[in-house]
C-alpha positions as CSV (number, residue, x, y, z in Angstrom):
1,M,0.0,0.0,0.0
2,G,1.3,3.5,-0.8
3,T,1.9,6.5,1.4
4,R,-1.3,7.9,2.9
5,V,-1.8,11.5,1.9
6,R,-4.2,13.9,3.5
7,F,-5.2,17.4,2.2
8,T,-6.7,19.5,5.0
9,F,-8.9,22.5,4.2
10,D,-9.5,24.1,7.6
11,N,-6.0,25.6,8.5
12,V,-5.3,23.2,11.3
13,G,-2.0,22.9,13.2
14,S,-1.9,19.1,12.9
15,A,-3.7,16.8,10.4
16,D,-5.4,14.7,13.1
17,K,-7.3,17.9,14.3
18,S,-8.9,18.5,10.9
19,N,-12.6,18.2,10.4
20,L,-12.4,19.0,6.7
21,Y,-10.1,16.9,4.6
22,I,-9.5,14.5,1.6
23,E,-7.4,11.5,2.2
24,G,-6.1,8.6,0.0
25,S,-3.2,6.2,-0.6
26,F,-0.7,7.4,-3.2
27,N,0.0,4.8,-5.9
28,L,3.4,5.6,-7.3
29,T,3.0,3.4,-10.4
30,D,0.2,5.5,-12.0
31,C,0.5,8.5,-9.7
32,S,-3.1,8.2,-8.5
33,L,-4.8,8.5,-5.1
34,E,-6.7,5.3,-4.2
35,D,-9.3,4.6,-1.5
36,V,-10.1,8.3,-1.4
37,K,-12.3,9.4,1.5
38,Y,-13.9,12.8,2.1
39,V,-14.5,14.1,5.6
40,G,-16.6,17.2,6.1
41,L,-17.2,17.6,2.4
42,T,-18.3,15.8,-0.8
43,S,-16.9,15.5,-4.3
44,T,-17.9,13.8,-7.5
45,S,-14.3,12.7,-8.2
46,G,-14.9,9.3,-6.5
47,T,-12.6,7.0,-4.6
48,V,-9.8,6.9,-7.3
49,V,-8.3,10.2,-8.6
50,K,-5.6,10.1,-11.3
51,G,-2.9,12.7,-10.9
52,N,-1.6,15.0,-13.7
53,V,2.2,14.5,-13.9
54,D,4.4,17.5,-14.9
55,G,8.1,16.6,-14.3
56,I,8.5,15.8,-10.7
57,F,5.2,17.4,-9.8
58,V,1.8,15.6,-9.5
59,T,-1.4,17.6,-9.4
60,F,-4.8,16.2,-8.2
61,T,-8.1,17.8,-9.2
62,F,-11.2,17.2,-7.2
63,D,-14.5,18.1,-8.9
64,N,-17.7,19.6,-7.5
65,V,-16.4,19.9,-3.9
66,H,-19.0,21.0,-1.4
67,T,-18.5,21.4,2.4
68,D,-21.2,19.9,4.6
69,T,-21.8,23.4,6.1
70,N,-21.8,25.0,2.6
71,T,-18.9,27.3,3.5
72,L,-16.3,28.5,1.0
73,I,-12.9,26.9,1.0
74,R,-9.9,29.2,1.0
75,S,-6.7,28.2,-0.8
76,S,-4.7,29.7,2.1
77,Y,-6.2,27.1,4.4
78,I,-5.0,24.1,2.4
79,D,-2.2,21.9,3.6
80,E,-0.7,18.5,2.5
81,W,0.3,15.9,5.0
82,N,2.0,12.5,4.7
83,Y,1.5,9.7,7.2
84,I,4.7,8.4,8.7
85,E,4.2,4.7,9.6
86,T,7.4,4.4,11.7
87,N,6.1,6.9,14.3
88,S,2.4,6.8,13.6
89,S,2.0,10.5,13.0
90,W,1.2,13.0,10.2
91,Q,4.0,15.2,8.9
92,I,3.3,18.3,6.9
93,N,4.7,18.6,3.4
94,S,6.9,21.8,3.9
95,E,7.4,22.0,0.1
96,F,3.7,22.4,-0.5
97,D,3.2,26.1,-1.4
98,K,-0.4,27.1,-0.8
99,T,-0.2,30.0,-3.3
100,E,1.4,28.0,-6.1
101,N,0.4,24.3,-5.5
102,S,-3.3,24.8,-4.8
103,D,-6.0,26.4,-6.8
104,I,-9.7,26.6,-6.3
105,V,-12.0,27.2,-9.2
106,T,-15.6,28.1,-8.3
107,N,-18.2,27.7,-11.0
108,R,-21.1,30.0,-10.6
109,S,-24.4,30.1,-12.4
110,S,-27.2,32.6,-12.5
111,A,-30.9,32.5,-13.0
112,A,-33.6,35.1,-13.7
113,I,-36.6,35.1,-11.5
114,M,-39.6,37.2,-12.4
115,L,-42.1,38.1,-9.7
116,V,-45.6,39.0,-11.0
117,L,-47.6,41.0,-8.4
118,D,-51.4,41.2,-8.6
119,C,-52.1,44.9,-8.7
120,S,-55.8,44.6,-8.9
121,S,-58.0,46.8,-6.6
122,S,-59.3,43.6,-4.9
123,L,-56.1,43.5,-2.9
124,K,-56.8,46.8,-1.2
125,D,-54.4,47.3,1.7
126,D,-52.9,43.9,1.2
127,F,-51.0,45.2,-1.8
128,I,-48.5,46.8,0.5
129,K,-48.0,43.4,2.2
130,A,-47.5,41.7,-1.1
131,Q,-44.9,44.3,-2.1
132,K,-43.0,43.9,1.1
133,N,-43.0,40.1,0.8
134,A,-41.6,40.4,-2.7
135,K,-38.8,42.7,-1.5
136,D,-38.0,40.4,1.4
137,F,-37.8,37.5,-1.0
138,I,-35.3,39.3,-3.3
139,K,-33.2,40.4,-0.3
140,T,-33.1,36.8,0.9
141,L,-31.8,35.6,-2.5
142,L,-29.1,38.3,-2.5
143,N,-27.9,37.4,1.0
144,A,-27.8,33.7,0.0
145,T,-25.7,34.2,-3.1
146,V,-23.4,37.1,-2.5
147,E,-20.2,36.4,-0.7
148,K,-20.0,38.6,2.4
149,P,-16.6,40.3,3.0
150,F,-16.1,40.4,6.8
151,K,-15.5,37.6,9.2
152,R,-18.2,37.1,11.9
153,R,-16.7,36.3,15.3
154,M,-18.4,33.8,17.5
155,V,-19.6,35.2,20.9
156,L,-20.3,32.9,23.8
157,E,-22.2,34.5,26.7
158,E,-22.2,31.8,29.3
159,N,-24.1,31.6,32.6
160,C,-21.9,30.0,35.2
161,G,-21.2,29.9,39.0
162,V,-18.7,28.6,41.5
163,A,-21.4,26.5,43.2
164,D,-22.4,24.5,40.1
165,G,-20.0,21.6,39.6
166,W,-21.1,21.1,36.0
167,C,-19.4,24.3,35.1
168,I,-16.2,22.3,35.0
169,R,-17.4,21.1,31.6
170,A,-17.4,24.7,30.3
171,I,-14.1,25.6,32.0
172,Y,-12.3,22.7,30.4
173,G,-14.2,23.1,27.1
174,V,-13.5,26.8,26.6
175,K,-9.8,26.6,27.7
176,T,-9.1,23.6,25.4
177,F,-11.0,25.1,22.4
178,F,-9.1,28.4,22.8
179,E,-5.8,26.4,22.6
180,E,-6.9,24.6,19.5
181,L,-7.9,27.9,17.8
182,K,-4.6,29.6,18.9
183,N,-2.7,26.8,17.1
184,V,-4.3,27.8,13.8
185,G,-4.4,31.5,14.4
186,E,-8.2,31.7,14.9
187,D,-8.4,32.5,18.6
188,D,-9.2,36.2,17.8
189,N,-12.5,35.0,16.2
190,F,-13.8,33.5,19.5
191,I,-15.0,35.8,22.2
192,V,-16.1,34.4,25.6
193,I,-18.0,36.3,28.3
194,D,-18.5,34.4,31.5
195,V,-21.5,35.7,33.4
196,H,-21.4,34.6,37.0
197,N,-25.1,34.9,37.7
198,Y,-25.8,31.3,38.8
199,G,-26.6,31.3,42.5
200,S,-27.3,35.0,42.4
201,G,-25.2,37.3,44.6
202,A,-23.5,34.4,46.5
203,D,-20.9,34.1,43.7
204,P,-18.0,36.6,44.4
205,M,-17.9,37.3,40.6
206,F,-21.6,38.0,40.4
207,C,-22.4,40.5,37.6
208,K,-25.7,42.3,38.3
209,T,-25.9,44.3,35.1
210,Y,-26.2,40.9,33.2
211,E,-29.4,40.0,35.0
212,S,-31.6,41.4,32.3
213,W,-29.8,39.2,29.7
214,S,-30.4,36.1,31.8
215,S,-34.1,37.0,32.2
216,K,-34.6,37.9,28.5
217,Y,-33.2,34.5,27.2
218,N,-34.4,32.4,30.1
219,I,-30.9,31.4,31.1
220,N,-31.6,29.9,34.5
221,A,-29.1,27.0,34.6
222,S,-25.4,26.5,34.1
223,P,-23.3,26.0,32.2
224,Q,-25.7,27.5,29.7
225,G,-25.6,30.5,27.4
226,T,-26.2,32.0,24.0
227,I,-24.2,32.0,20.8
228,N,-24.4,35.5,19.2
229,R,-27.9,35.6,20.8
230,I,-29.2,33.6,17.9
231,N,-32.6,32.0,18.7
232,T,-31.6,28.5,17.5
233,F,-28.7,28.5,19.9
234,L,-30.3,29.7,23.1
235,G,-29.5,27.5,26.1
236,F,-26.2,26.5,24.4
237,D,-24.1,24.0,26.4
238,P,-20.4,25.1,26.0
239,S,-18.8,21.7,26.0
240,L,-15.7,21.1,23.9
241,E,-17.6,19.0,21.4
242,N,-20.4,21.6,21.0
243,L,-17.9,24.4,20.6
244,R,-16.0,22.5,17.9
245,E,-19.3,21.8,16.0
246,I,-20.8,25.3,16.2
247,F,-17.7,27.5,15.4
248,P,-17.5,26.9,11.6
249,K,-21.3,27.6,11.4
250,I,-20.9,31.1,13.0
251,N,-17.4,32.1,11.9
252,I,-18.5,32.9,8.3
253,G,-18.9,36.0,6.1
254,C,-21.0,38.9,7.2
255,N,-21.7,42.5,6.1
256,E,-20.8,44.1,9.4
257,Y,-17.2,45.0,10.5
258,V,-16.3,46.1,13.9
259,E,-13.0,46.7,15.8
260,I,-12.1,48.4,19.1
261,Q,-9.3,50.0,21.0
262,A,-9.3,51.2,24.6
263,N,-7.2,53.2,27.0
264,F,-7.3,54.0,30.7
265,D,-8.0,57.6,31.6
266,T,-5.4,59.6,33.6
267,D,-6.5,58.4,37.0
268,N,-7.4,54.8,36.1
269,E,-11.0,55.2,37.1
270,N,-12.4,54.7,33.7
271,V,-11.8,53.1,30.3
272,I,-12.2,55.1,27.1
273,A,-13.2,52.8,24.3
274,E,-13.2,53.7,20.6
275,T,-15.1,51.5,18.2
276,T,-14.8,51.6,14.4
277,M,-17.7,50.2,12.3
278,K,-18.0,49.6,8.6
279,F,-20.7,48.0,6.5
280,A,-20.7,46.1,3.2
281,E,-24.0,47.6,2.0
282,S,-25.8,51.0,2.2
283,L,-28.8,51.2,4.4
284,K,-31.3,54.1,4.8
285,N,-33.0,52.8,7.9
286,A,-30.3,50.8,9.7
287,N,-31.2,49.4,13.1
288,Y,-27.9,48.6,14.9
289,G,-26.7,49.3,18.4
290,L,-23.5,48.9,20.4
291,S,-23.1,47.2,23.8
292,Y,-19.8,47.3,25.8
293,V,-18.6,44.7,28.3
294,L,-15.7,44.9,30.7
295,V,-14.2,41.4,31.2
296,Q,-11.3,40.4,33.5
297,N,-8.8,37.6,33.3
298,E,-6.7,35.7,35.9
299,I,-9.2,36.2,38.7
300,G,-9.0,34.2,41.8
301,P,-8.4,31.7,43.1
302,Y,-11.9,30.9,44.2
303,Y,-13.2,27.5,45.1
304,Q,-15.2,25.8,42.3
305,S,-17.5,22.8,42.8
306,N,-16.4,19.8,40.7
307,F,-19.1,17.2,39.9
308,Y,-16.6,15.2,37.8
309,S,-14.5,14.3,40.9
310,G,-14.0,10.6,41.2
311,G,-14.8,9.9,37.6
312,Q,-18.4,8.9,38.1
313,S,-19.5,11.5,35.6
314,G,-16.8,10.5,33.1
315,E,-13.5,12.1,32.1
316,M,-13.1,15.8,32.0
317,G,-9.6,16.8,31.1
318,G,-8.2,15.6,34.4
319,Y,-10.8,17.2,36.7
320,E,-12.0,13.7,37.4
321,N,-8.8,13.1,39.4
322,L,-9.3,16.2,41.6
323,S,-11.4,16.8,44.7
324,S,-15.0,17.8,44.7
325,I,-14.0,21.4,45.4
326,V,-11.0,22.8,43.5
327,P,-9.2,26.2,43.7
328,Q,-9.7,27.8,40.3
329,M,-8.4,30.8,38.4
330,Y,-11.0,32.4,36.1
331,N,-10.8,34.1,32.7
332,H,-13.3,36.1,30.6
333,V,-15.2,37.1,33.7
334,A,-17.9,39.7,33.0
335,R,-17.7,42.7,35.4
336,E,-20.0,45.2,33.8
337,I,-22.2,45.4,30.6
338,C,-23.3,48.8,29.3
339,N,-26.5,48.9,27.2
340,W,-26.9,45.2,26.9
341,E,-29.5,45.3,24.2
342,G,-27.5,47.8,22.2
343,D,-27.4,51.6,22.3
344,K,-29.0,52.7,19.0
345,T,-27.6,56.2,19.2
346,A,-24.1,54.8,18.9
347,C,-24.8,53.6,15.3
348,P,-25.9,55.7,12.3
349,S,-29.4,55.1,10.9
350,E,-28.2,55.9,7.4
351,I,-25.2,53.8,6.4
352,I,-23.0,54.3,3.3
353,E,-21.3,51.2,2.0
354,G,-17.6,51.1,3.0
355,E,-17.6,54.3,5.1
356,E,-16.1,54.1,8.6
357,Y,-18.1,55.2,11.7
358,V,-16.5,55.8,15.1
359,H,-18.1,55.7,18.5
360,I,-16.5,56.5,21.8
361,Q,-17.7,55.1,25.2
362,K,-16.5,55.7,28.8
363,L,-16.7,52.7,31.1
364,S,-16.3,52.7,34.9
365,L,-13.6,50.4,36.3
366,E,-15.2,50.3,39.8
367,K,-16.3,46.7,39.6
368,C,-12.9,45.6,38.2
369,K,-11.1,46.4,41.5
370,T,-13.1,44.2,43.9
371,L,-12.0,40.6,43.2
372,N,-9.1,38.4,44.3
373,N,-6.0,39.1,42.3
374,A,-7.8,42.0,40.7
375,S,-5.5,43.9,38.4
376,L,-6.3,46.5,35.7
377,S,-3.7,44.9,33.5
378,N,-6.1,41.9,33.2
379,V,-9.0,44.0,31.9
380,E,-10.3,43.7,28.4
381,V,-13.2,45.5,26.6
382,V,-15.7,43.7,24.3
383,V,-17.9,45.6,21.9
384,L,-21.0,43.9,20.6
385,L,-22.5,45.2,17.4
386,I,-26.2,44.2,17.7
387,N,-28.8,44.0,15.1
388,C,-31.6,45.6,17.1
389,E,-34.2,44.3,14.7
390,T,-33.4,40.6,15.4
391,G,-31.5,41.0,18.7
392,E,-28.6,39.0,17.3
393,I,-25.0,40.0,17.7
394,A,-24.0,40.7,14.1
395,N,-20.3,41.0,15.0
396,A,-18.0,41.7,17.9
397,A,-14.5,42.6,18.8
398,K,-12.3,42.5,21.9
399,C,-9.1,44.3,23.0
400,K,-6.8,44.8,26.0
401,V,-6.8,48.2,27.6
402,N,-3.7,50.2,26.9
403,G,-1.9,52.4,29.5
């Protein structure tokens, strides 16, 4: 049997972490890939793919490739790996040049759709409804077919508490997933806000200004939360498996761009945050708002209940070997949220495509000075760009505070 070759398409740090790849055995005799399998995608090329030989180079072409999540594949994310039998591991082909040795050809087709509206007087006031439905239909088609230019970051707002031992699942899941994303340079696209509201004020990291969020989305258990406040992901369980599954579904193209920078004021009593927004389409009646969150890292130690102690609830990253109460340092801790549903005055109602809009917000640091190991050097600011019509977080950004 020939050398196993794997082409990964999700910019992973190691081949065995890929969820999007094509793999086969290289037959040196006729320069083909045999027993080809497709993971996370489909292709009409079948299980044997003949290579095109040009000198010492062999090129493989895979036809009609579609990912299971219907996302676009980037050539910059493609890597080639060879399986080394002697040490049972994948080794990256360092001579594989993504810009030269990989090419993606996307075939597009178009269709004309004609909508015929009944304009007879019998419709009366219902004509306005029919007209609106037609416009909404056209807008839906446009959104489905036009590639959107900005990357949407995934925002996890998670209800948690030191008294709930199941929160160990989220602590381990979030930490491990961040490490996986960091290995592939994607950690900036995952924003976590830990809302310590479980058990009410008994939790030392309790964040009162997040109570309205908990009530609105009926988040009354932990670990439980929202993903970009999308209705289909309310009550989301932030286990490692769930985070891995949901990230590629959220971290896709969008029309809204947002970035943030922040500085301490002269007496370190406040943070001055500056948000820059940009949009990929012009809108006359835009309905966006901004919300700001102060989060703090490396807080503690506080004592966390651990329901995985003893292993009766299964393995959980080593926590099954620890006691039922463990000292824990905490990251992504929400200390204050300002305008949690989005301040509409912070965003323009009339938007011009590509133009930058800037908003400045002052945030009090009072709550960030009250916890164990509290340090202003651990403070970060998250800005949430909220679609106030749907309530969803259209995009978000995070930064450390300078100064």
